[in-house]
C-alpha positions as CSV (number, residue, x, y, z in Angstrom):
1,T,0.1,0.2,-0.2
2,R,1.6,3.5,-1.3
3,Q,2.4,5.6,1.9
4,S,0.9,9.2,1.2
5,L,-0.3,12.4,3.5
6,D,-2.6,14.8,2.7
7,D,-1.9,18.0,1.7
8,D,-5.6,19.6,3.0
9,S,-5.1,18.5,6.1
10,I,-2.3,21.5,6.5
11,D,-3.2,24.4,4.2
12,A,-1.7,23.4,1.6
13,N,-1.7,27.0,-0.5
14,L,0.7,27.7,1.2
15,D,4.4,27.1,0.1
16,P,7.0,26.0,2.2
17,A,9.5,28.6,1.8
18,R,6.5,31.3,2.1
19,K,5.7,29.3,5.5
20,Y,9.3,30.2,6.2
21,F,9.8,33.8,5.2
22,E,6.2,34.0,7.7
23,R,7.4,31.9,11.0
24,S,11.4,32.9,10.8
25,Q,14.0,35.5,11.0
26,K,13.7,37.2,8.0
27,P,17.0,38.3,6.4
28,S,17.2,42.0,4.6
29,V,16.7,41.9,0.8
30,E,20.5,43.0,0.4
31,A,21.4,40.0,2.3
32,L,19.6,37.8,-0.1
33,R,21.4,39.4,-2.9
34,H,24.9,37.8,-1.4
35,I,23.4,34.1,-1.2
36,K,24.8,32.3,-3.6
37,A,22.2,30.5,-6.0
38,P,22.4,26.9,-7.1
39,V,22.3,25.8,-10.7
40,L,19.2,25.6,-11.5
41,S,17.0,23.8,-13.5
42,K,16.3,25.9,-17.4
43,Q,12.6,25.6,-15.1
44,P,12.9,26.7,-12.0
45,S,10.2,26.5,-9.7
46,K,7.6,29.2,-9.7
47,I,7.8,30.5,-5.8
48,R,4.7,33.1,-5.1
49,D,5.7,36.6,-3.4
50,G,9.2,37.8,-4.4
51,A,11.0,33.7,-2.8
52,E,12.4,32.9,-5.4
53,K,15.4,34.7,-5.0
54,I,16.2,32.4,-2.4
55,I,14.3,29.4,-3.0
56,Q,15.3,28.1,-6.1
57,V,16.5,24.4,-5.8
58,D,14.5,22.4,-8.6
59,A,16.8,20.2,-10.4
60,V,19.9,20.5,-8.6
61,G,21.6,17.8,-10.0
62,V,19.1,15.9,-11.3
63,N,19.6,13.6,-13.7
64,K,17.3,15.1,-16.5
65,E,16.5,11.6,-18.5
66,F,14.3,10.7,-15.1
67,T,12.4,13.8,-14.5
68,R,10.4,16.5,-16.7
69,I,8.3,19.2,-16.6
70,N,5.2,18.3,-17.9
71,N,2.1,21.0,-18.7
72,G,3.8,23.1,-15.3
73,K,4.1,20.1,-13.4
74,L,7.2,17.8,-12.2
75,E,7.1,14.2,-13.4
76,Y,9.1,11.2,-12.6
77,L,10.0,8.2,-14.6
78,D,9.3,4.8,-12.8
79,H,9.8,1.7,-14.9
80,G,9.2,3.6,-18.0
81,D,6.2,5.5,-16.9
82,W,5.9,9.1,-16.0
83,K,3.9,10.0,-13.0
84,K,3.5,13.2,-10.8
85,A,6.2,14.0,-8.3
86,V,7.1,16.5,-5.7
87,Y,10.6,17.7,-4.2
88,H,11.0,16.9,-0.3
89,Y,11.4,20.5,0.0
90,R,8.5,21.3,-1.1
91,I,6.5,19.5,1.1
92,R,8.6,20.2,4.2
93,G,6.7,22.7,6.2
94,K,3.4,20.4,5.7
95,L,5.0,17.6,7.0
96,L,6.5,19.7,10.4
97,R,3.1,20.8,11.3
98,I,1.4,17.7,10.9
99,M,3.9,16.2,13.1
100,D,3.9,19.1,15.1
101,G,0.3,18.2,15.9
102,K,1.1,14.5,17.1
103,G,3.5,15.0,20.1
104,R,6.7,17.1,21.1
105,Y,10.2,14.7,21.9
106,E,11.6,15.0,25.7
107,D,14.4,16.4,24.8
108,E,14.3,18.4,21.3
109,P,16.3,17.3,18.4
110,E,19.3,19.8,17.9
111,R,17.8,22.5,14.7
112,G,18.5,25.4,12.7
113,F,17.0,28.5,13.7
114,S,15.1,28.1,9.9
115,F,11.2,26.8,10.6
116,V,12.0,24.0,8.3
117,D,15.3,23.1,9.6
118,R,14.0,20.6,12.4
119,T,13.2,17.1,13.2
120,A,9.8,15.9,12.6
121,F,8.1,14.3,15.3
122,K,8.7,11.0,15.9
123,V,6.5,9.1,18.1
124,D,8.6,6.1,19.1
125,Q,11.7,7.9,19.5
126,Q,9.9,10.6,21.9
127,L,12.0,9.8,24.8
128,W,15.8,9.9,23.4
129,H,17.9,11.6,24.6
130,M,21.3,12.1,23.1
131,N,23.3,13.9,26.4
132,E,22.0,12.3,29.3
133,R,23.3,9.0,28.8
134,S,21.0,7.4,30.7
135,K,18.3,8.0,28.7
136,R,19.8,7.1,25.1
137,P,17.9,4.6,23.3
138,D,19.0,1.0,23.7
139,C,20.7,0.0,20.6
140,L,23.4,2.9,21.5
141,F,25.0,0.4,24.3
142,L,25.0,-2.8,22.3
143,W,28.7,-3.4,21.4
144,E,28.3,-6.9,19.0
145,D,25.4,-6.3,16.3
146,P,22.4,-8.6,17.2
147,N,21.5,-9.2,13.6
148,Q,17.7,-10.0,15.0
149,L,15.9,-7.2,13.4
150,P,13.7,-8.1,10.8
151,K,14.6,-7.4,7.1
152,Y,12.0,-5.2,4.9
153,T,12.1,-3.5,1.9
154,P,11.2,0.1,2.0
155,E,8.9,1.3,-0.6
156,N,9.1,4.6,-2.9
157,W,7.5,7.5,-0.7
158,Y,4.2,8.7,-2.3
159,D,2.5,11.7,-0.7
160,N,-1.2,13.0,-2.2
161,G,-0.7,10.7,-5.2
162,R,2.6,12.1,-5.8
163,I,6.4,10.3,-5.7
164,V,8.9,12.2,-3.5
165,L,12.3,13.6,-4.6
166,G,15.6,14.4,-3.3
167,S,17.1,17.2,-4.4
168,D,19.2,15.6,-6.6
169,G,16.2,14.0,-8.2
170,R,16.2,9.9,-6.5
171,P,12.7,9.1,-4.9
172,L,12.9,8.6,-1.1
173,K,12.0,5.5,0.4
174,M,10.2,4.7,3.5
175,W,12.4,4.1,5.9
176,R,10.2,3.3,9.2
177,E,12.8,4.4,11.3
178,L,13.4,8.3,10.1
179,P,10.9,11.0,11.5
180,L,9.7,12.7,8.0
181,T,12.3,15.0,8.2
182,I,15.6,15.8,9.6
183,S,17.6,19.0,10.6
184,G,20.9,19.6,8.9
185,Q,22.0,20.2,12.4
186,C,21.2,16.3,13.3
187,E,23.3,14.8,16.0
188,G,25.3,12.2,14.8
189,L,24.8,10.0,17.3
190,R,21.2,10.4,16.6
191,M,21.9,9.2,12.9
192,E,24.1,6.4,14.5
193,A,21.1,5.0,16.4
194,W,19.0,4.8,12.8
195,R,21.1,3.2,11.4
196,R,21.4,0.6,14.2
197,L,17.9,0.0,14.0
198,N,18.4,-1.0,10.6
199,P,21.8,-0.8,9.2
200,D,20.3,-0.7,5.2
201,I,19.9,2.6,6.0
202,M,22.7,4.5,4.4
203,V,23.6,8.2,5.3
204,R,22.4,9.1,1.5
205,D,18.9,8.4,3.4
206,I,19.5,10.8,5.7
207,V,20.5,13.4,4.2
208,A,18.0,13.1,1.0
209,R,15.5,14.7,4.2
210,M,17.6,17.2,5.3
211,P,17.1,20.9,3.8
212,R,19.1,22.7,1.5
213,L,18.6,26.2,2.9
214,T,20.2,26.3,6.2
215,S,22.2,28.4,8.7
216,K,25.3,29.3,9.3
217,G,26.0,31.7,12.4
218,K,23.4,34.2,11.6
219,N,23.3,33.8,7.7
220,L,20.9,31.8,5.4
221,I,23.3,29.5,2.7
222,Y,23.0,27.5,0.4
223,K,24.3,24.2,1.7
224,D,25.1,20.8,-0.3
225,I,24.9,18.2,2.9
226,K,27.8,15.9,2.2
227,I,28.0,12.5,3.2
228,P,31.9,12.3,4.8
229,A,30.9,15.2,6.7
230,L,28.1,13.4,8.5
231,A,29.6,9.9,8.2
232,N,32.8,11.9,10.5
233,R,29.7,13.2,12.8
234,C,28.4,10.0,13.4
235,T,32.2,9.0,14.2
236,R,32.9,11.9,16.7
237,D,29.7,11.0,18.6
238,R,29.6,7.1,18.5
239,C,33.3,7.6,20.2
240,R,32.4,9.7,22.0
241,A,29.3,7.5,23.7
242,G,32.1,4.6,24.0
243,I,30.7,2.7,21.1
244,K,32.0,1.1,18.1
245,A,31.5,0.9,14.8
246,W,29.3,-2.2,13.5
247,H,30.9,-2.9,10.5
248,P,34.3,-1.6,10.5
249,R,36.7,-0.5,8.3
250,D,40.6,-0.7,8.8
251,G,40.6,2.6,10.3
252,S,37.5,1.8,12.6
253,R,39.2,-1.2,13.6
254,E,42.2,0.9,14.6
255,K,39.8,2.6,16.6
256,E,38.1,0.3,18.4
257,R,41.5,-1.2,19.8
258,R,42.5,2.1,21.5
259,L,39.1,2.5,22.7
260,M,39.4,-0.7,24.9
261,E,42.9,0.6,26.4
262,M,40.3,3.0,27.5
263,I,38.4,0.1,29.4
264,P,39.4,-1.7,32.2
265,L,39.6,-5.6,32.0
266,E,37.0,-6.3,34.1
267,I,34.5,-4.2,32.6
268,Q,35.7,-5.5,29.3
269,K,34.4,-8.7,30.6
270,Q,31.1,-7.6,31.5
271,I,30.6,-5.4,28.1
272,V,31.3,-8.7,26.1
273,R,28.8,-11.3,28.4
274,E,26.1,-8.4,28.4
275,N,26.7,-7.3,24.6
276,S,26.1,-3.6,26.7
277,T,28.3,-0.6,27.5
278,R,26.1,0.7,30.2
279,C,28.4,-0.5,32.9
280,F,30.9,2.4,31.4
281,R,30.7,6.1,30.8
282,D,31.5,8.4,27.9
283,L,34.7,9.5,27.1
284,T,37.0,12.4,27.8
285,D,38.2,14.9,25.0
286,A,41.2,13.7,25.8
287,E,40.0,10.0,25.2
288,I,38.3,11.0,22.0
289,A,41.5,12.7,20.3
290,Y,43.4,9.8,21.4
291,I,41.3,7.1,19.6
292,E,41.0,9.6,16.8
293,L,44.7,9.5,16.1
294,G,43.6,6.0,14.9
295,N,44.6,5.9,10.9
296,K,42.0,9.0,10.6
297,A,42.5,8.2,6.7
298,A,40.3,4.9,6.7
299,G,37.8,6.2,9.1
300,P,34.1,7.6,8.3
301,E,35.8,9.0,4.6
302,A,36.4,5.2,3.7
303,E,32.4,4.1,4.7
304,A,31.5,7.7,2.9
305,D,33.4,6.9,-0.4
306,G,31.6,3.4,-0.7
307,E,28.0,4.7,-0.2
308,I,28.7,7.6,-2.9
309,K,29.9,4.6,-5.5
310,Q,26.6,2.4,-4.4
311,A,24.6,6.0,-5.2
312,N,26.2,6.2,-8.6
């Protein structure tokens, strides 16, 4: 069954870009002129009320063989058939409002200052805390991958009968573990938790749910979030939490060796026996710095390179 969300349930007449300007700090017109615009398709989207100088990200890096504009509507070539489509950034505001109505996180995830640069509410993750060790989800304490989670093949994401596309023109998948939108400021440990719940989720699946218009200090910028940068964020936070990579590469194995040096022998035995690091603690900055010396060149960059090759 196709999964969709009803546009009509949340004022679909307002574009997410318009919603953003209504609810966030408004930069000056002069400041907007200095924002570096991305490369646009020949038929950029029409956004109301003069917002086109800000949000014109249609078809950035898109393979045009699979997308087209037909009678003013975006379409995607799906197994030989042209189907109605919509970019994820177009429905971010609507998705956030729908999920805001369902509840609030006990500990709000990191976010940007714009209305749309937020991680949408997800009820089964409502009690997650990333900074308070005792309230982290159980998966962030597992030492070895239990390989007990059921496998499934996610369907393409449909919204009101339209295939939802990332800014690269690839269809998004309905991963059960991921919120409908993810902030570009999302914590590395939160991303690690999603990928532990389902190792089939790749960093690029997380990137696809992030905004392209984001904040840097007090400025709005276009920012293509890079897979290696997020992989580094995950590795750094994983290291701080005192947990290892479940499917390590060469650099990760050296980091694991150095991590074990930090753990007293008796606690090591308990961790292995219980397959849990709850009996340990977060690492200090000095300990993290020592672990990060472990063959940094073969760390998360190698993992990210593998993802990029699979994506192409």
